[in-house]
C-alpha positions as CSV (number, residue, x, y, z in Angstrom):
1,X,38.9,-22.6,-19.1
2,X,35.4,-22.3,-20.6
3,X,33.8,-23.9,-17.5
4,X,35.5,-21.3,-15.3
5,X,33.6,-18.6,-17.2
6,X,30.3,-20.4,-16.7
7,X,31.1,-20.9,-13.1
8,X,31.8,-17.2,-12.6
9,X,28.6,-16.3,-14.6
10,X,26.6,-18.5,-12.2
11,X,28.4,-16.8,-9.2
12,X,27.5,-13.4,-10.7
13,X,23.8,-14.5,-11.0
14,X,23.9,-15.6,-7.3
15,X,25.5,-12.3,-6.3
16,X,22.8,-10.4,-8.2
17,X,20.1,-12.5,-6.6
18,X,21.6,-11.8,-3.2
19,X,22.2,-8.1,-3.8
20,X,20.3,-5.6,-1.6
21,X,18.8,-3.9,-4.7
22,X,17.3,-7.2,-5.9
23,X,16.0,-8.0,-2.4
24,X,14.3,-4.6,-2.2
25,X,12.8,-5.1,-5.6
26,X,11.4,-8.4,-4.6
27,X,9.9,-6.9,-1.4
28,X,8.4,-4.0,-3.3
29,X,6.9,-6.3,-5.9
30,X,5.4,-8.6,-3.2
31,X,3.7,-5.6,-1.6
32,X,2.4,-4.3,-4.9
33,X,1.1,-7.7,-6.0
34,X,-1.1,-7.7,-2.9
35,X,-2.9,-4.7,-4.4
36,X,-4.3,-6.2,-7.7
37,X,-5.7,-2.8,-8.9
38,X,-2.4,-1.0,-8.5
39,X,-0.5,-3.9,-10.0
40,X,-2.9,-3.9,-13.0
41,X,-2.5,-0.2,-13.4
42,X,1.3,-0.4,-13.5
43,X,1.1,-3.3,-16.0
44,X,-1.2,-1.2,-18.2
45,X,1.2,1.7,-18.2
46,X,4.2,-0.6,-18.9
47,X,2.3,-2.1,-21.8
48,X,1.6,1.3,-23.3
49,X,5.3,2.3,-22.8
50,X,6.4,-0.8,-24.7
51,X,3.9,-0.1,-27.5
52,X,5.3,3.4,-27.9
53,X,8.9,2.2,-27.8
54,X,8.2,-0.4,-30.4
55,X,6.5,2.2,-32.7
56,X,9.5,4.5,-32.2
57,X,11.9,1.8,-33.0
58,X,9.9,1.0,-36.2
59,X,10.4,4.6,-37.2
60,X,6.8,5.6,-36.7
61,X,5.8,9.0,-35.5
62,X,4.1,9.1,-32.1
63,X,1.3,11.7,-31.6
64,X,2.3,14.1,-28.8
65,X,-1.2,13.5,-27.3
66,X,-0.3,9.8,-26.8
67,X,3.0,10.7,-25.2
68,X,1.3,13.3,-22.9
69,X,-1.4,10.8,-21.9
70,X,1.2,8.2,-21.0
71,X,3.2,10.8,-19.0
72,X,0.0,11.8,-17.1
73,X,-0.8,8.1,-16.4
74,X,2.7,7.6,-15.0
75,X,2.6,10.8,-12.9
76,X,-0.8,9.7,-11.4
77,X,0.8,6.3,-10.5
78,X,3.8,8.0,-8.9
79,X,1.5,9.6,-6.3
80,X,1.0,6.1,-4.8
81,X,3.8,5.3,-2.3
82,X,3.8,1.5,-3.0
83,X,4.1,2.0,-6.8
84,X,6.7,4.7,-6.3
85,X,8.7,2.4,-4.0
86,X,8.5,-0.4,-6.6
87,X,9.6,1.8,-9.5
88,X,12.5,3.2,-7.5
89,X,13.6,-0.3,-6.5
90,X,13.3,-1.4,-10.1
91,X,15.3,1.5,-11.3
92,X,18.1,0.8,-8.8
93,X,18.3,-2.9,-9.9
94,X,18.2,-1.9,-13.5
95,X,21.2,0.4,-12.9
96,X,23.1,-2.4,-11.2
97,X,22.4,-4.6,-14.3
98,X,23.5,-1.9,-16.6
99,X,26.7,-1.4,-14.7
100,X,27.5,-5.1,-14.8
101,X,26.6,-5.2,-18.5
102,X,29.0,-2.3,-19.2
103,X,31.8,-4.1,-17.3
104,X,31.2,-7.3,-19.3
105,X,30.9,-5.3,-22.5
106,X,34.4,-4.0,-22.1
107,X,35.5,-7.4,-23.6
108,X,34.3,-6.5,-27.1
109,X,36.5,-3.5,-27.3
110,X,39.2,-5.9,-28.4
111,X,37.1,-7.1,-31.4
112,X,37.8,-4.8,-34.3
113,X,34.7,-5.9,-36.3
114,X,32.5,-4.6,-33.6
115,X,34.4,-1.5,-32.6
116,X,35.9,-0.1,-35.8
117,X,34.0,1.9,-38.4
118,X,34.8,0.5,-41.9
119,X,33.6,3.7,-43.6
120,X,36.1,5.7,-41.6
121,X,38.9,3.4,-42.6
122,X,38.1,3.8,-46.3
123,X,38.3,7.6,-46.3
């Protein structure tokens, strides 16, 4: 029975790899990689996004100027058609992954430890 789950997981991975949204993402990435300056600019913005997210998750306050600067950088990148196409393809594939994760996540609804609020039960 367990092997069947793994077999289906591998089949899901193959389906994702063969999906139209993944193929479009690979194509958009290949085009963008051919433009090292654009690729580096996108990587720089992504690095800055991750830094801000990490700081927010750590409970640190982010200066509005830093957020505005990042927004301006991203808006400047979105003017470029190749970068915009890549980001749209990435967003579509991320949505597909999120949808699949949500479907798989339905399994944990049966686990009381993960789904019930012990504080609520004590009241």
